[in-house]
C-alpha positions as CSV (number, residue, x, y, z in Angstrom):
1,X,0.0,0.0,0.0
2,X,1.4,3.4,-1.0
3,X,1.4,6.5,1.3
4,X,-1.3,8.1,-0.9
5,X,-3.5,5.0,-0.4
6,X,-2.9,5.2,3.3
7,X,-3.9,8.8,3.5
8,X,-7.1,8.1,1.6
9,X,-8.2,5.4,4.1
10,X,-7.3,6.7,7.6
11,X,-10.5,8.7,8.1
12,X,-8.8,11.8,9.6
13,X,-7.5,10.2,12.8
14,X,-4.3,12.1,13.7
15,X,-2.7,9.2,15.5
16,X,-3.4,6.8,12.7
17,X,-2.1,9.4,10.2
18,X,1.2,9.6,12.0
19,X,1.6,5.8,12.2
20,X,0.5,5.2,8.7
21,X,2.8,7.8,7.2
22,X,5.7,6.3,9.1
23,X,5.0,2.8,8.0
24,X,4.3,3.7,4.3
25,X,7.2,6.1,4.0
26,X,9.9,4.6,1.7
27,X,12.5,5.7,4.2
28,X,10.6,4.3,7.2
29,X,12.8,2.9,9.9
30,X,10.1,0.2,10.4
31,X,10.6,-1.1,6.9
32,X,14.4,-1.2,7.6
33,X,13.7,-3.1,10.8
34,X,11.5,-5.6,8.9
35,X,14.1,-6.1,6.2
36,X,16.6,-6.9,8.9
37,X,14.2,-8.8,11.2
38,X,12.9,-11.3,8.6
39,X,16.3,-12.8,7.6
40,X,17.2,-12.7,11.3
41,X,14.0,-14.6,12.2
42,X,14.7,-17.2,9.6
43,X,18.2,-17.6,10.8
44,X,16.9,-18.1,14.4
45,X,14.5,-20.8,13.1
46,X,17.4,-22.6,11.5
47,X,19.5,-22.3,14.6
48,X,16.6,-23.7,16.7
49,X,16.2,-26.6,14.3
50,X,19.9,-27.4,14.5
51,X,19.9,-27.1,18.3
52,X,16.8,-29.4,18.5
53,X,18.6,-32.1,16.5
54,X,21.8,-31.7,18.6
55,X,19.7,-31.9,21.7
56,X,18.0,-35.1,20.5
57,X,21.4,-36.8,19.8
58,X,22.6,-35.6,23.2
59,X,19.5,-36.9,24.9
60,X,20.1,-40.4,23.3
61,X,23.7,-40.4,24.5
62,X,22.6,-39.3,28.0
63,X,20.0,-42.1,28.2
64,X,22.7,-44.7,27.2
65,X,24.9,-43.5,30.1
66,X,21.9,-43.6,32.5
67,X,21.1,-47.2,31.5
68,X,24.7,-48.3,31.7
69,X,24.9,-46.8,35.3
70,X,21.5,-48.0,36.5
71,X,21.4,-51.0,38.8
72,X,17.9,-51.8,37.6
73,X,18.2,-54.2,34.6
74,X,14.6,-55.1,33.4
75,X,14.4,-58.6,32.0
76,X,11.7,-59.6,29.6
77,X,10.8,-63.1,28.4
78,X,8.6,-64.5,25.6
79,X,5.5,-66.5,26.1
80,X,5.1,-68.8,23.1
81,X,2.2,-70.8,24.6
82,X,-0.6,-68.7,23.2
83,X,-2.3,-68.9,26.5
84,X,-2.8,-65.2,26.9
85,X,-4.7,-63.2,24.3
86,X,-2.7,-60.0,24.6
87,X,-2.8,-58.4,21.2
88,X,-0.6,-55.6,19.9
89,X,-1.1,-54.3,16.4
90,X,2.2,-53.4,14.7
91,X,3.0,-53.9,11.0
92,X,0.3,-56.5,10.8
93,X,0.6,-58.8,7.8
94,X,-2.2,-59.4,5.3
95,X,-3.7,-62.9,5.9
96,X,-3.8,-63.8,2.1
97,X,-0.1,-62.9,1.8
98,X,0.8,-65.1,4.7
99,X,-1.2,-68.0,3.4
100,X,0.3,-67.7,-0.1
101,X,3.9,-68.0,1.2
102,X,3.6,-70.1,4.4
103,X,4.6,-73.4,2.6
104,X,8.1,-71.9,1.9
105,X,8.5,-69.0,4.4
106,X,8.1,-68.6,8.1
107,X,7.0,-65.1,8.9
108,X,5.3,-63.2,11.8
109,X,4.3,-59.6,12.3
110,X,6.2,-57.3,14.7
111,X,2.9,-57.1,16.6
112,X,2.8,-60.9,17.0
113,X,6.3,-60.8,18.5
114,X,5.6,-57.9,20.8
115,X,2.4,-59.6,22.0
116,X,4.5,-62.5,23.4
117,X,6.6,-60.4,25.7
118,X,6.1,-60.7,29.5
119,X,8.1,-59.7,32.6
120,X,10.5,-62.4,33.4
121,X,9.7,-64.5,36.5
122,X,13.4,-64.5,37.4
123,X,13.5,-60.7,37.5
124,X,13.8,-59.8,41.2
125,X,13.5,-56.1,40.4
126,X,10.1,-56.2,38.8
127,X,8.3,-54.9,41.9
128,X,10.9,-52.1,42.7
129,X,9.8,-48.5,42.5
130,X,10.7,-46.9,39.2
131,X,10.9,-50.3,37.4
132,X,8.1,-49.5,34.9
133,X,9.5,-46.0,34.2
134,X,13.0,-47.4,33.6
135,X,11.6,-50.2,31.3
136,X,9.8,-47.5,29.2
137,X,13.0,-45.4,28.9
138,X,15.1,-48.4,27.8
139,X,12.5,-49.5,25.3
140,X,12.4,-45.9,24.0
141,X,16.2,-45.8,23.6
142,X,16.3,-49.2,21.9
143,X,13.5,-48.2,19.5
144,X,15.3,-44.9,18.8
145,X,18.6,-46.6,18.0
146,X,16.9,-49.5,16.0
147,X,14.2,-47.8,14.0
148,X,15.5,-44.2,13.4
149,X,19.1,-45.3,13.2
150,X,18.3,-47.9,10.5
151,X,16.6,-45.2,8.3
152,X,20.0,-43.4,7.8
153,X,20.9,-39.8,7.9
154,X,18.4,-38.7,5.3
155,X,15.2,-40.0,6.9
156,X,16.8,-40.0,10.3
157,X,17.7,-36.3,10.0
158,X,14.1,-35.6,9.2
159,X,12.4,-37.8,11.7
160,X,14.5,-37.1,14.7
161,X,13.3,-33.5,15.2
162,X,9.7,-34.5,14.3
163,X,9.7,-37.3,16.8
164,X,11.0,-35.0,19.4
165,X,13.2,-35.5,22.4
166,X,10.6,-35.1,25.1
167,X,10.0,-38.2,27.2
168,X,6.3,-37.1,27.3
169,X,5.6,-35.8,23.8
170,X,8.0,-37.8,21.6
171,X,6.3,-40.3,19.3
172,X,8.8,-43.0,20.3
173,X,8.1,-42.3,23.9
174,X,4.4,-42.9,23.4
175,X,5.1,-46.2,21.6
176,X,7.5,-47.3,24.3
177,X,5.1,-46.2,27.0
178,X,2.3,-48.3,25.4
179,X,4.6,-51.3,25.0
180,X,5.8,-51.2,28.6
181,X,2.3,-51.0,29.8
182,X,1.3,-53.9,27.7
183,X,4.3,-56.0,28.7
184,X,3.7,-55.4,32.4
185,X,-0.1,-55.8,32.2
186,X,-1.9,-59.2,32.6
187,X,-5.0,-57.8,30.9
188,X,-6.1,-59.9,27.9
189,X,-7.1,-58.1,24.6
190,X,-9.1,-59.6,21.9
191,X,-7.9,-58.9,18.3
192,X,-10.9,-56.8,17.5
193,X,-10.3,-54.6,20.6
194,X,-6.6,-54.0,19.8
195,X,-5.7,-50.4,19.2
196,X,-4.6,-48.8,15.9
197,X,-1.3,-50.1,14.4
198,X,1.3,-48.4,16.6
199,X,3.8,-48.3,13.7
200,X,1.5,-46.2,11.5
201,X,3.2,-42.8,11.8
202,X,1.0,-39.7,12.5
203,X,2.9,-38.0,9.7
204,X,1.5,-36.9,6.4
205,X,3.2,-36.5,3.1
206,X,3.3,-32.7,3.1
207,X,4.8,-32.7,6.6
208,X,7.5,-35.2,5.5
209,X,8.5,-33.2,2.4
210,X,8.4,-29.9,4.4
211,X,10.8,-31.5,6.9
212,X,13.1,-32.6,4.0
213,X,13.1,-29.0,2.7
214,X,14.0,-27.7,6.2
215,X,16.7,-30.3,6.4
216,X,18.0,-29.1,3.1
217,X,18.2,-25.5,4.3
218,X,19.8,-26.4,7.7
219,X,22.2,-28.9,6.3
220,X,23.3,-27.5,2.9
221,X,26.5,-29.5,2.2
222,X,29.9,-27.9,2.0
223,X,31.3,-29.4,-1.2
224,X,34.9,-28.5,-0.1
225,X,34.5,-31.2,2.5
226,X,32.1,-33.7,0.8
227,X,31.7,-34.8,-2.8
228,X,28.9,-33.2,-4.7
229,X,26.4,-35.2,-6.9
230,X,28.4,-34.1,-10.0
231,X,31.7,-35.3,-8.4
232,X,30.0,-38.7,-7.8
233,X,28.5,-38.6,-11.3
234,X,31.9,-38.3,-12.8
235,X,33.2,-41.2,-10.7
236,X,30.1,-43.3,-11.8
237,X,29.2,-44.8,-8.5
238,X,29.1,-44.1,-4.8
239,X,29.8,-46.0,-1.5
240,X,32.6,-48.4,-2.4
241,X,35.7,-46.6,-1.2
242,X,38.9,-48.5,-2.0
243,X,36.9,-51.0,-3.9
244,X,35.6,-48.5,-6.4
245,X,35.8,-49.4,-10.0
246,X,36.8,-45.9,-10.8
247,X,40.6,-46.5,-11.0
248,X,42.5,-45.7,-14.2
249,X,44.1,-49.2,-14.2
250,X,40.7,-50.8,-13.9
251,X,38.6,-48.6,-16.2
252,X,40.5,-47.7,-19.4
253,X,39.1,-45.2,-21.9
254,X,38.0,-46.5,-24.3
255,X,36.6,-49.6,-22.4
256,X,36.7,-52.5,-24.9
257,X,34.1,-55.0,-23.8
258,X,35.9,-58.1,-25.4
259,X,39.2,-57.1,-23.8
260,X,38.3,-55.5,-20.5
261,X,35.0,-56.7,-19.2
262,X,35.9,-60.1,-17.7
263,X,39.4,-58.9,-16.9
264,X,38.0,-56.0,-14.7
265,X,35.6,-58.4,-12.9
266,X,38.5,-60.8,-12.1
267,X,40.6,-57.9,-10.8
268,X,37.7,-56.6,-8.6
269,X,37.2,-60.1,-7.3
270,X,40.8,-60.3,-6.3
271,X,40.6,-56.9,-4.6
272,X,37.4,-57.9,-2.8
273,X,39.1,-61.1,-1.6
274,X,42.1,-59.2,-0.3
275,X,39.9,-56.7,1.5
276,X,38.1,-59.6,3.2
277,X,41.3,-61.2,4.5
278,X,41.5,-63.8,1.7
279,X,37.9,-64.9,2.0
280,X,35.8,-64.8,-1.2
281,X,33.4,-67.3,-2.7
282,X,32.2,-66.1,-6.2
283,X,29.1,-68.4,-6.0
284,X,28.1,-67.3,-2.5
285,X,24.6,-65.8,-2.1
286,X,24.5,-65.7,1.6
287,X,23.9,-62.5,3.6
288,X,25.3,-61.5,7.0
289,X,24.0,-63.6,9.8
290,X,21.4,-62.1,12.1
291,X,22.6,-60.4,15.3
292,X,20.7,-60.0,18.6
293,X,19.3,-56.4,19.4
294,X,18.9,-56.6,23.1
295,X,18.4,-60.0,24.6
296,X,17.4,-58.7,28.0
297,X,14.3,-56.6,26.9
298,X,13.7,-57.9,23.4
299,X,14.5,-61.6,23.7
300,X,15.3,-63.5,20.5
301,X,14.7,-60.4,18.3
302,X,17.6,-60.0,15.8
303,X,18.8,-57.6,13.2
304,X,19.1,-59.3,9.9
305,X,17.1,-61.7,7.7
306,X,16.9,-65.4,7.2
307,X,17.3,-65.4,3.4
308,X,19.8,-65.2,0.5
309,X,20.7,-62.6,-2.0
310,X,19.1,-62.8,-5.5
311,X,22.6,-62.9,-7.1
312,X,26.0,-64.4,-6.3
313,X,29.0,-62.3,-5.3
314,X,30.4,-62.5,-8.8
315,X,27.1,-61.7,-10.4
316,X,26.7,-58.7,-8.1
317,X,30.1,-57.4,-9.2
318,X,29.0,-57.8,-12.8
319,X,25.8,-55.8,-12.0
320,X,28.0,-53.0,-10.5
321,X,30.2,-52.9,-13.6
322,X,27.4,-52.6,-16.1
323,X,25.7,-49.9,-14.0
324,X,29.0,-48.0,-13.7
325,X,29.5,-48.1,-17.5
326,X,25.9,-46.8,-18.1
327,X,26.5,-44.0,-15.6
328,X,29.9,-43.0,-17.0
329,X,28.3,-42.8,-20.5
330,X,25.5,-40.7,-19.0
331,X,28.1,-38.2,-17.7
332,X,29.0,-37.5,-21.4
333,X,25.8,-35.5,-21.6
334,X,27.5,-33.0,-19.3
335,X,30.8,-33.2,-21.2
336,X,29.0,-32.7,-24.5
337,X,27.2,-29.6,-23.3
338,X,30.6,-28.2,-22.1
339,X,32.0,-28.9,-25.6
340,X,34.6,-31.3,-24.1
341,X,36.1,-33.7,-26.6
342,X,37.4,-36.5,-24.3
343,X,34.2,-38.4,-23.9
344,X,34.2,-41.8,-22.1
345,X,33.6,-44.6,-24.7
346,X,32.7,-48.2,-24.7
347,X,33.7,-50.3,-27.7
348,X,32.1,-53.6,-28.6
349,X,32.7,-55.4,-31.9
350,X,33.7,-52.2,-33.7
351,X,30.6,-50.3,-32.3
352,X,31.5,-47.1,-30.5
353,X,29.2,-46.2,-27.6
354,X,29.3,-42.6,-26.4
355,X,26.0,-42.5,-24.6
356,X,24.1,-45.1,-22.4
357,X,21.4,-46.0,-25.0
358,X,24.1,-47.0,-27.5
359,X,25.5,-49.5,-25.0
360,X,22.0,-51.0,-24.7
361,X,21.8,-51.2,-28.5
362,X,25.2,-52.9,-28.5
363,X,23.9,-55.5,-26.0
364,X,20.9,-56.2,-28.2
365,X,23.1,-56.4,-31.4
366,X,25.4,-58.9,-29.7
367,X,22.7,-61.4,-28.9
368,X,21.5,-60.2,-25.5
369,X,17.9,-59.9,-24.3
370,X,17.2,-56.5,-22.5
371,X,14.0,-56.0,-20.6
372,X,13.2,-52.5,-19.3
373,X,10.3,-51.1,-17.4
374,X,9.6,-49.3,-14.1
375,X,9.1,-51.5,-11.1
376,X,8.3,-50.9,-7.4
377,X,8.6,-52.7,-4.1
378,X,8.1,-52.0,-0.4
379,X,11.1,-50.2,1.0
380,X,12.7,-51.7,4.1
381,X,15.4,-49.0,4.5
382,X,17.8,-51.7,5.6
383,X,15.7,-52.5,8.7
384,X,15.5,-56.3,8.6
385,X,14.2,-58.2,11.6
386,X,13.8,-61.8,12.5
387,X,13.1,-63.9,15.6
388,X,15.2,-66.8,16.7
389,X,13.3,-70.0,17.3
390,X,14.5,-73.5,18.2
391,X,14.3,-74.7,14.6
392,X,15.7,-71.5,12.9
393,X,14.7,-67.9,12.3
394,X,11.2,-66.5,11.6
395,X,11.3,-63.3,9.5
396,X,9.4,-60.1,10.4
397,X,8.6,-58.0,7.3
398,X,9.1,-54.3,8.0
399,X,8.0,-51.1,6.3
400,X,7.5,-47.3,6.9
401,X,3.8,-46.3,7.0
402,X,3.0,-42.7,6.3
403,X,-0.4,-40.9,5.9
404,X,-1.5,-40.1,2.4
405,X,-3.5,-37.1,3.4
406,X,-6.8,-38.8,2.3
407,X,-9.3,-39.6,5.1
408,X,-12.7,-41.2,5.0
409,X,-15.2,-38.5,5.7
410,X,-17.6,-40.7,7.7
411,X,-15.2,-41.4,10.6
412,X,-12.0,-39.5,9.7
413,X,-10.1,-42.8,9.2
414,X,-6.8,-42.0,7.6
415,X,-5.3,-43.9,4.7
416,X,-1.6,-44.8,4.8
417,X,0.9,-45.7,2.1
418,X,3.9,-48.0,2.5
419,X,7.0,-46.1,1.6
420,X,8.0,-47.7,-1.7
421,X,11.3,-48.1,-3.6
422,X,10.9,-47.7,-7.3
423,X,13.1,-47.3,-10.3
424,X,13.6,-48.0,-14.0
425,X,14.6,-51.7,-14.0
426,X,17.0,-53.1,-16.7
427,X,17.4,-56.9,-16.8
428,X,20.0,-58.3,-19.2
429,X,20.6,-61.9,-20.2
430,X,22.8,-63.3,-23.0
431,X,26.0,-65.0,-24.1
432,X,28.5,-62.6,-22.6
433,X,26.7,-60.6,-19.9
434,X,24.0,-62.1,-17.7
435,X,25.0,-65.7,-18.5
436,X,24.4,-67.4,-15.1
437,X,21.6,-65.1,-14.0
438,X,20.1,-61.9,-15.3
439,X,22.3,-58.9,-14.9
440,X,20.2,-56.6,-12.7
441,X,20.4,-52.8,-13.0
442,X,18.0,-50.1,-11.7
443,X,18.0,-46.3,-12.4
444,X,16.9,-43.9,-9.7
445,X,17.8,-41.0,-7.4
446,X,19.4,-42.4,-4.2
447,X,19.7,-40.9,-0.8
448,X,23.5,-41.6,-1.0
449,X,23.7,-38.5,-3.1
450,X,23.7,-39.7,-6.7
451,X,21.2,-40.2,-9.5
452,X,22.6,-43.1,-11.5
453,X,22.3,-46.7,-12.8
454,X,22.7,-48.9,-9.7
455,X,23.3,-52.7,-9.3
456,X,20.0,-54.2,-8.5
457,X,20.7,-57.4,-6.5
458,X,18.4,-57.6,-3.5
459,X,17.2,-59.8,-0.6
460,X,15.4,-62.8,-2.2
461,X,12.1,-62.7,-0.2
462,X,8.5,-62.5,-1.5
463,X,7.6,-59.4,0.5
464,X,10.3,-57.4,-1.4
465,X,9.4,-58.8,-4.8
466,X,9.2,-56.0,-7.4
467,X,5.9,-55.3,-9.2
468,X,5.9,-53.8,-12.7
469,X,4.2,-50.4,-13.1
470,X,3.9,-50.8,-16.9
471,X,4.3,-53.3,-19.7
472,X,7.9,-54.2,-20.7
473,X,9.1,-51.6,-23.2
474,X,9.6,-52.6,-26.8
475,X,13.1,-52.2,-28.4
476,X,12.7,-48.6,-29.5
477,X,11.1,-47.6,-26.2
478,X,13.9,-49.4,-24.2
479,X,16.6,-47.5,-26.1
480,X,14.8,-44.2,-25.7
481,X,14.1,-44.8,-22.0
482,X,17.8,-45.5,-21.4
483,X,18.8,-42.2,-23.1
484,X,16.2,-40.3,-21.1
485,X,17.6,-41.9,-17.9
486,X,21.1,-40.6,-18.8
487,X,19.6,-37.1,-19.4
488,X,17.7,-37.2,-16.1
489,X,20.8,-38.3,-14.2
490,X,22.6,-35.2,-15.6
491,X,19.7,-32.9,-14.8
492,X,19.2,-34.1,-11.2
493,X,22.9,-34.3,-10.3
494,X,23.7,-30.8,-11.8
495,X,20.7,-29.1,-10.2
496,X,21.4,-30.7,-6.8
497,X,25.1,-29.6,-7.0
498,X,24.3,-26.0,-8.2
499,X,21.7,-25.5,-5.5
500,X,23.7,-27.2,-2.7
501,X,21.1,-29.8,-2.0
502,X,22.0,-32.5,0.5
503,X,21.8,-36.2,-0.6
504,X,21.9,-35.3,-4.3
505,X,18.5,-33.6,-4.0
506,X,16.8,-36.8,-2.8
507,X,13.4,-35.9,-1.3
508,X,13.2,-32.4,-2.8
509,X,13.8,-33.0,-6.5
510,X,11.7,-36.2,-5.9
511,X,12.1,-39.6,-4.5
512,X,13.3,-42.7,-6.3
513,X,9.8,-43.2,-7.8
514,X,9.8,-39.7,-9.3
515,X,13.1,-40.1,-11.2
516,X,11.8,-43.2,-13.0
517,X,8.2,-42.0,-13.5
518,X,9.3,-38.8,-15.3
519,X,10.8,-41.2,-17.9
520,X,7.8,-43.6,-18.0
521,X,5.4,-40.7,-18.4
522,X,7.5,-39.4,-21.3
523,X,7.4,-42.9,-23.0
524,X,3.7,-43.7,-22.4
525,X,2.1,-40.4,-21.6
526,X,0.6,-41.9,-18.4
527,X,1.7,-43.5,-15.2
528,X,0.5,-45.9,-12.5
529,X,3.1,-44.9,-9.9
530,X,2.3,-43.7,-6.4
531,X,3.4,-41.5,-4.6
532,X,4.9,-38.8,-6.8
533,X,6.5,-36.2,-4.5
534,X,8.5,-33.7,-6.6
535,X,8.1,-30.2,-5.0
536,X,6.9,-27.3,-7.2
537,X,10.0,-25.1,-6.7
538,X,12.4,-27.8,-7.8
539,X,10.1,-29.2,-10.6
540,X,10.3,-25.7,-12.1
541,X,14.0,-25.8,-11.9
542,X,14.0,-29.2,-13.7
543,X,11.8,-27.8,-16.4
544,X,14.0,-24.8,-17.0
545,X,17.1,-26.9,-17.1
546,X,15.5,-29.2,-19.7
547,X,14.5,-26.2,-21.8
548,X,18.0,-24.8,-21.8
549,X,19.5,-28.2,-22.5
550,X,17.2,-28.7,-25.5
551,X,18.2,-25.2,-26.8
552,X,21.9,-26.0,-26.4
553,X,21.7,-29.4,-28.2
554,X,19.3,-28.3,-31.0
555,X,22.1,-27.4,-33.4
556,X,24.2,-30.5,-32.7
557,X,23.5,-33.3,-35.2
558,X,24.8,-36.0,-32.8
559,X,22.2,-34.9,-30.2
560,X,19.0,-34.7,-32.3
561,X,17.5,-37.9,-30.7
562,X,18.2,-36.4,-27.3
563,X,16.4,-33.1,-28.4
564,X,13.3,-35.2,-29.2
565,X,13.5,-36.9,-25.8
566,X,13.9,-33.6,-24.0
567,X,10.6,-32.4,-25.5
568,X,8.9,-35.5,-24.1
569,X,10.5,-35.0,-20.7
570,X,9.3,-31.4,-20.7
571,X,5.8,-32.8,-21.3
572,X,6.3,-35.1,-18.3
573,X,7.3,-32.1,-16.0
574,X,4.1,-30.2,-17.0
575,X,1.5,-33.0,-17.0
576,X,2.8,-35.6,-14.4
577,X,0.5,-35.8,-11.4
578,X,1.7,-34.9,-7.9
579,X,0.6,-36.5,-4.6
580,X,1.7,-33.9,-2.0
581,X,-1.7,-32.2,-1.7
582,X,-4.5,-34.4,-2.8
583,X,-7.7,-32.4,-3.6
584,X,-11.1,-33.8,-4.7
585,X,-10.0,-33.0,-8.3
586,X,-7.0,-35.3,-8.0
587,X,-8.3,-38.1,-5.8
588,X,-9.8,-40.2,-8.6
589,X,-6.4,-40.5,-10.5
590,X,-4.6,-40.8,-7.2
591,X,-6.7,-43.7,-5.9
592,X,-6.3,-45.5,-9.3
593,X,-2.5,-45.2,-9.1
594,X,-2.5,-46.1,-5.4
595,X,-4.4,-49.4,-6.1
596,X,-2.1,-50.2,-9.0
597,X,1.1,-49.6,-7.1
598,X,-0.1,-51.7,-4.1
599,X,-1.9,-54.3,-6.1
600,X,-0.4,-57.0,-3.8
601,X,-0.9,-56.3,-0.1
602,X,1.9,-57.5,2.1
603,X,0.5,-55.5,5.1
604,X,-3.0,-55.3,6.4
605,X,-2.9,-51.5,6.6
606,X,-2.5,-51.3,2.8
607,X,-5.8,-53.2,2.3
608,X,-7.6,-50.9,4.7
609,X,-6.1,-47.8,3.0
610,X,-7.1,-49.0,-0.4
611,X,-10.7,-49.2,0.8
612,X,-10.5,-45.6,2.1
613,X,-9.0,-44.3,-1.1
614,X,-11.5,-46.1,-3.3
615,X,-14.5,-44.9,-1.2
616,X,-13.4,-41.3,-1.4
617,X,-12.6,-41.5,-5.1
618,X,-16.1,-43.0,-5.8
619,X,-17.7,-40.1,-4.0
620,X,-15.9,-37.6,-6.3
621,X,-16.7,-39.6,-9.4
622,X,-20.4,-39.1,-8.8
623,X,-19.9,-35.3,-9.1
624,X,-17.1,-35.0,-11.6
625,X,-19.4,-34.2,-14.6
626,X,-21.5,-31.6,-12.9
């Protein structure tokens, strides 16, 4: 409002006239104060967030010391008799899923395990004052270390301040308080009277993404101390340290498949063997053995899983190498745009590959079958649990349940989604690569800080089986999708580096699902993926980057196919749905994609949520043509 407008609206009040003229004056000291105060207020908010996180970590350490020094040592036992009907709902498994796998797999829900816990009869301290409070605190600490710690620094950094450090208000405190009450109580609970699933987080999608954005502002990385996404992109992989393939003696340029492929795998096997003290079995599929969490208060509960890997050690190294080659070829989009001449090349039977899709073409021309399509599974975030029994281990499937933002209007019942892991999956079989099992690659943005082609071996269990989100692409679509993936890798990695985004932009540019769906939508002009979480601010940056990239490549004859793909990716940016804020106008499409993504229900909560989503979508359908 200008000073003229102020004078026209103050109705002759001398006091107001004075105040308004001061506020509206361009030289007003109040305006100067506001200009200083707003950035200062934001800075204070960031300091508070950092302090809160520090305080939480300090609180965890203090509780560890308290427990180590305390003479009370609560001891819990398991009652396997089934005599008591004490029911705790926690990550309950869908009955049809259990019945379909029970002939081959032993599983139980986390709630089933927790329902078996009782105070040990040999615990002489069980009647001592403060016993219950101390049990609650130790449970809370164990849950904090186990659940939040397993989520890693990305989700952990977000969830720690949300969960809080108050023994009264923290979400983990409430869970541990409930569990300690249940463990110490002799009260029986019928299954129909059990409370809501205690593992269903009271956390909605917008709140999670908002927290990720705050995390980005508070913890913007210092690239003088850590590698940026573009640094990692140049290397071609992340997380292997001294066992990285990115050594000049391992990865020559050009990389000649006939000469170098098996030689490099043999060399990496030898390095892996030396790093493991001389122990290496190329045909081994075993995983690390389960380890106990806390035998005193969580008897028989172990970290780990009673299963094998989908691929052998040698096959996993082959997966890594193929993913690395595709990522190094994708980095050439950056080099090409910078007019650099020394592009990384892969040669195979006189064919020269300068970009990732050309390597896929070479595979096809050399007798290999390549299957590409987006797939999704439930994300376990590395949190694998199992229970030790006399005859072996029983697995406990785990997941992260978050509110969708859609509630049933009749009773306000919320719907939840299981946090998924999705990506563009590439499976290769043939006479040279993928000879003993399919060579498994998946493209996605990862919380490790890099958007790239990753090795795709996994734990071989039915609750982590991947579900396709589209038909398998035909030859032309597969080649185009691989080229688009290389472009998206460059776009995500460059934007996250230029904008100082932590974790390679994971969570704010989008999740793993988003990085694959932008490609699938460009290929098919539709998607069945849920959830899609790219935030508006960063989607606009992605769109602008794609426009500029298209303009830069439009006069380069070698990049004409890429220019066509960039147009389709631009269409994806503009038309692709988003699930951060689901309005009545969006819920019909959202519910459809939700039901497609979670077509197979591992957890009971998913079935209940599908019913809520469908009911609310049906209500909107009745009025969509008004």
